[in-house]
N, C-alpha and C positions, 0 to 999 in steps of 0.2 A: 324416483326418491329426491325429497327437497335437500340437498348439500349444496355449499359453495362449489361453483364451476372449477375452481382451481385446486379442489382438496385432493390430497394424496394418501392413499389408504395402502397399508400393508397387511396380508392375511398369513398367518402362520399356523401350520397344523401339518400332522402326518397321519390323521386317523378317517376312517370311514363315516362316522358322523360328521367330522370337520369338513369333510368333502361334500356331504350332502348340505351343510348350510352354505358352503360358499357358493355351490350351484343356485341355491336361492336368492343369496344377495345379489349375485350377478344378473339373475333373470329379472330381480327388482330394480336394476339400475344402480345398485351401489357402485362406486368408482374405486373398484380394487385396482391399483397400480402395480402391485409388486406382490409375488408370493414367496414364501419361504417354507422350506420342507428338506426331507432327507432323502436319500436315494433308496430303492430297493435294498441295496446291499446293507447299507447303514440300519434300516428298518430291521433286518433279518438278524444282524449281529447283536441289536440291541434287544431283540425279542419283544417288538412291540405288537401287541394282542390284536390291534385294531388297524395296523398299518395299511395304507391306500397310497399308490403313486399317484403323484399331483400333476406329473408331466402331460397326461391327455388334456386335463381341463386348462393347463396353461397354454397349450399349443391352440386349443378350441378358441379361446378367447384373446390369444396373442398378448398374454402377459408374461413377462419374465419372471423366472425362478431361480431363487438362490439357493444354494445348498451349503450351509457351513461345513467345515472339515470335521468337526465332533458335534454329536447331537446336542450336547449341554451349550454348546457355543463357548468361546473364551474371548480374551482381549483382542485376538486376530480379525473376530467380526465386527468390532466395534467401528472400525474405519469404513466399511461397507455402509452400516446406518447412518453414520454421520456424513457420508457423501448423498445417500439418500433423499436425507432433508425432508422426511416425509411428515405429515400431520399427526397420524393416529395408526397405530398397529393395533389388530385384533388377533389375540391367540386363544386358538379353539382347538384342544387336543394335542397339546405339546409335551407333557409330562415329564418336563424338566424345567428347573428355575433358570429363567433368564438372567444374565449378568446385570446388575445396575446400569453399568455404564450403557448397554444397549437401551433401557427402558428411558434414559435421560435424553435420548436423540429426538424423541418425537415431541413436537411442540405441544400436541394436545393430549398426549398419555399413551399409554397401552391398557387395552381392555382385555380381560380374562373371564372366567366364570368360575363359581365354586357353589357349594351349597351343603345342606344337610336336611334331616326332617324336622330341625328345630330351628334353622335359619341362623344365619352367620351373626356372632362369631362361634357359636356352638359347630362343632363337628369340622373345622379344620383339619388339614392333614390329608392322608391318604385314603383312597378307596372309599369315599362317604355313600356311594351308589351301592357298593358291594356289601357295606355294613349295614345299609339301611334294610336290605333283604334278610340278611343274616338276623338282624334284630327283629324282624317281622314288624316294621314301622309301616304307617299308612300314609304318609305323605313325604313330600319333599319339596323344599323351598330353594330355588336354584337362582342366584345373583348373577348379573353381570357386575365386575368389579373392575376398579383401576388397580392395575399391578404396579407394586413398588417393593420396595428391598425387604419387607416382612411378608412372608409366606401368607397367602389368603386373607391378609389383613387390610387392603385396601378399600377406599370409599366406594359405595355401593351406587350403582347407576340405575338398577331396575331390578326387581325381583318378581318371578313367577312360581306360583303354587301347583302342584300337580300331585294326583292320587297314586298310591302303590297299592295295587289290589293283589290278591290271593293268586291270581294267575300269572303276575308278572315275573319275567326273568331279567337278568341283567341285560339281555340283547333288547327286550321291549321297553325298560327303562331308558336306555339310550335313544331310541326313538322319540319318546317323550321329552328328553332333554334336547334332542336335535329341534324339535318343534318349538319349545320354550324359548331356546336361544334366537331362533329366527324371529320370533316375535318380538322379543327384547329388543335386538339389535336394529330390528326395522323402525323400532318407536325411538330409540335414543340417539341412533347414529348422526341424523341430522342436526338434532339440538347440540350435540358435542362437538361437531365440527363447527357449528355456528358460535361456539361460546357462550350457549343459552342454556347448559344443563348443570344443575349442581350435583355433585356425589355427597351421599349421605355417610358419616361417619360410622363404622361398626360401633355398637353400643353393649357393654357387658362384659360378663368374664368368658373369655374363650375357652374352648375344650378341643381336644385333638383326637383324631382316629390314628390308630398306629398304622404302620406299613404292613400289608399282606403279601405273602410270597407264594408260589405254586404249591411249597410243601404244605400250606394252610388249607388245601382241598383234601386231606386225609380224613375219612370219614370215621368218626367214632361211633360204632354200631350200638354202644351203650347209651347213646342220648335218644331222646324222645323222637317220634317219627316227623314231627313238625319241624323239629331242629335240622334233622337230616333234609327235609324238603327244602327248607330255607338255604342252608348252605349249597346244596348243589344248584339250585337256581341262581343263587347269587354268584357262582364262580363258571358257569356254564359257557359255551362258545359265546362270544370270541375268546374267552380267557382260557387257560390251560385245564379247567374243569376239576370237578371232584373225582376220587380215586379209592381203591381199596385194594388189598393184596389177599391172594390164596394161594398158600404153598409156594411164595416166592413169584406168583405171577400177577402183574399189576392190571386192573380192570378199571377203565376210564367209565365212570358213571356220569352220563351227560343229562339224564332226565329221569326223574323219579315223581311218584306221586304219594301221598298218604293214601295207604290201602284200606285198612281194618283195624279196628281195636278187638275183633272176635275171633281172630285166628293167630295160631302161632304161640300160644301160651305155655306150650311143652317144650319150646324151643329156646335156645339161648340167643342172645343178642348177635346179629350178624349171620346166623344161620339161614340158609335158603330153605325155605319150607315148600316150595312148588315152583315149578317150570312150564311154560305153556308152549305150545307149539309155534307161536309167534316170536319165540326166543325171549320173551318177558318174563321177569321172575319175580317171586315174593321173598322178601328178606325180613327176618323178624326183628323187632326193636322192644325196648324195655315194655312199652305202651301198646303194642301193636304190631304193625308191619307196614313197609313201604311197597310199591310196586315199581321195579325197575323198567323203565320202558326205552331206554337209549343207553347203549354201552358198546364199549370196544375193548378187545384184548387179543393179543397175537396169537396164543395158542392154547386158550383156555375156554372152556364152555360150561355154563351152569349146571349143576347137578343138585336135586334135593339132597338135604344133610350136609353140604360143603359148609364151611363156616369161615367167613371172612377173618381176617386179623383185625384186632380192633385195638388201637393204641389206648390207654385210660378206660378200659371198659367199666361199666356202672354195675351195681347190682341190679337184677331183674326184678321188675314188679310182676309175681307170680299169680297172685291171686285177684279175684275179681273184688273182694273186700277192699284191698288195697287200692285198686283203682278207684272204686267208689270213694274212698277216703280222699283221694287226691282231688276229687271233683266236688266235695264239698265246700261250704261256706266257712265252716269252722264254728258255726252257732252251736252245734252239738257238743 
């Protein structure tokens, strides 16, 4: 890779996708001179869903690794970065806002990434990939941006669009994000380090996604089957996952698929209408049913007729006439 011989780059990450990108950059000759990460104990304490230990790759490539005392860093870390006197830092999978005093220690700035289905400044904030699946959106525009004091508001170095298809889960979207980040970084790192790359200011009125928590995976069986499918695929592994309760027993729902609009119309939303010898089972929804193909529970087993608890249950669509009405164009 064509970068100045004396370039000093810091790579900061705690995540599995970030680990993969780092491997690619090193294989392509990007001169990473310092790693920043957190220990496995810190990762567990912080509940990092995609945590990966970076010590092995630091040892393999003989790169020093720095562990801040706290995940979000504070003023005690500023001195380390001032002494490092590096040109550029790449932040990829940190999930904490870096102190402004840390950002200011890099002569060429600090690069991060963010995006949404609509492109920045739309979709700033938390969990844009998860929200894109929940909203059943069909594309994502990921940008490499310069980090500054305003969250997700820095100048754009590059943007890469990729599709979101009906089979994607949050895991497969992270694969796509990984490829997009690798492509963009390999394109822009050289020009940025040589001072030959311009950052484009974000234009337009920003919008913000709200923070999601593990409790937001609680399935509302009164929602349509497509909405349930989109929720489950948006929060499945490596995240805590979707879930439901039956008689106080928590059931983790890792994978579902829309099953049929023709079965279960005598059942109420959330009712198990069939269990197969594979341990997969069908659950009724207002507009049909979903097939649960991957689930976990401590001491629970599905039985026909069981009804999951369903917060905010909706009125059921019970007649074929009502279903047909919902699918009309409204011309009649």
